[in-house]
C-alpha positions in Angstrom: -68.5 142.2 131.4 -70.3 143.8 134.2 -70.4 140.6 136.2 -66.6 140.1 135.9 -65.8 143.8 136.6 -64.3 144.5 133.3 -64.9 148.3 133.0 -63.3 148.7 129.5 -65.5 146.0 128.1 -68.6 147.4 129.9 -67.9 150.7 128.2 -67.6 149.0 124.8 -70.9 147.2 125.4 -72.6 150.5 126.4 -71.3 152.2 123.3 -72.5 149.4 121.1 -76.0 149.4 122.7 -76.2 153.2 122.4 -75.4 152.9 118.7 -78.3 150.5 118.2 -81.0 152.5 119.9 -84.0 152.8 117.7 -87.8 152.8 118.1 -88.1 149.1 118.5 -85.1 148.6 120.8 -85.0 151.6 123.1 -87.4 150.3 125.8 -85.6 147.0 126.1 -82.2 148.7 126.2 -83.7 151.1 128.9 -84.7 148.0 131.0 -81.2 146.6 130.6 -79.6 149.9 131.5 -81.8 150.1 134.6 -80.9 146.5 135.6 -77.2 147.3 135.2 -77.4 150.7 136.9 -75.9 152.3 133.8 -77.1 155.9 134.2 -75.5 157.2 131.1 -77.2 154.6 128.8 -80.4 155.0 130.7 -80.4 158.7 130.2 -79.7 158.3 126.5 -82.7 156.0 126.2 -84.9 158.4 128.1 -83.8 161.2 125.8 -84.6 159.1 122.8 -88.1 158.3 124.2 -88.6 162.0 124.8 -87.9 162.7 121.1 -89.6 159.7 119.6 -92.4 159.1 122.1 -95.2 158.8 119.6 -93.5 155.9 117.8 -92.0 154.3 120.9 -95.3 154.0 122.7 -96.7 151.7 120.1 -94.1 149.0 120.8 -94.3 145.9 123.0 -91.1 146.9 124.7 -92.7 150.2 125.9 -95.5 148.2 127.5 -92.9 145.9 129.2 -91.0 149.0 130.4 -94.1 150.5 132.0 -94.4 147.3 134.1 -91.4 148.5 136.1 -92.7 151.1 138.6 -89.3 152.6 139.1 -89.1 153.6 135.4 -92.7 154.8 134.9 -92.3 158.4 136.2 -88.9 158.7 134.4 -90.6 157.7 131.1 -93.4 160.1 131.7 -91.0 162.9 132.5 -89.2 162.1 129.2 -92.4 162.3 127.3 -93.8 165.3 129.1 -90.9 167.5 130.3 -91.6 169.8 133.2 -92.0 173.4 132.3 -89.4 175.5 134.1 -90.9 179.0 133.5 -93.9 178.6 135.9 -94.1 178.8 139.6 -92.7 175.9 141.6 -94.4 173.9 144.2 -93.0 174.3 147.7 -93.6 170.6 148.5 -91.4 168.4 146.2 -93.5 165.3 146.7 -96.7 167.2 145.7 -94.9 168.7 142.7 -93.9 165.1 141.7 -97.5 163.9 142.1 -98.8 166.9 140.2 -96.3 166.3 137.4 -97.1 162.5 137.3 -100.8 163.2 137.3 -100.4 165.6 134.3 -98.2 163.2 132.5 -100.5 160.3 133.3 -103.5 162.1 131.9 -101.5 162.9 128.7 -100.4 159.3 128.4 -103.9 158.1 128.9 -105.1 160.2 126.0 -102.1 159.3 123.8 -102.4 155.5 124.4 -106.2 155.5 124.4 -106.3 153.5 127.6 -109.5 151.8 128.4 -110.1 150.4 124.9 -111.4 146.9 125.4 -111.0 146.8 129.2 -108.3 147.4 131.6 -105.0 146.7 129.9 -101.6 146.6 131.7 -101.0 150.3 131.4 -104.6 151.1 132.1 -104.6 149.3 135.4 -101.1 150.7 136.2 -102.4 154.2 135.8 -105.9 153.5 137.2 -107.3 156.4 139.0 -104.0 158.3 139.1 -104.4 161.7 140.8 -108.1 160.9 141.5 -107.5 158.9 144.7 -107.7 155.7 142.7 -106.2 152.4 143.6 -104.1 151.7 140.5 -100.6 150.2 141.0 -98.9 153.6 140.4 -101.5 155.4 142.5 -100.9 152.9 145.3 -97.1 153.1 144.8 -97.3 156.9 145.3 -99.7 156.6 148.2 -102.6 158.0 146.3 -106.1 156.8 147.1 -105.5 156.4 150.9 -108.2 157.9 153.0 -107.0 161.0 154.7 -108.1 161.5 158.3 -109.0 165.1 159.2 -109.1 166.5 162.6 -111.4 169.4 161.8 -115.0 168.9 162.7 -117.9 171.2 162.1 -120.1 172.2 165.1 
């Protein structure tokens, strides 16, 4: 329907998919919604993940979804919503890094990353916020040596 530009059929398909979102399907539907740039369905999936994160994280689909860098922070945000009653960071990039770091630490403890070696999610989050060289850390520019111009006499 999307390929042949049939908007009414696309909407019917989206409605059908939205009606069939459950713990076992939500991650795969999220990937499909991301592929098709269907923001409404994507947001519905993220909301479902936010409400049912404990059950969703145990699925193979969730592991597949974490392979897509563009979705990782969105899933973390759904699982760990940002608190709005605290002070905000003046630098939006630093605020995003701080939020991702906090969410990553929570996900590490939830998923017990590190059991039996570096799994897919473990290597994806490797060293997040600690200057590590995991895929997500590299994607965000973490772990790069910072050059300083200050020298001590």
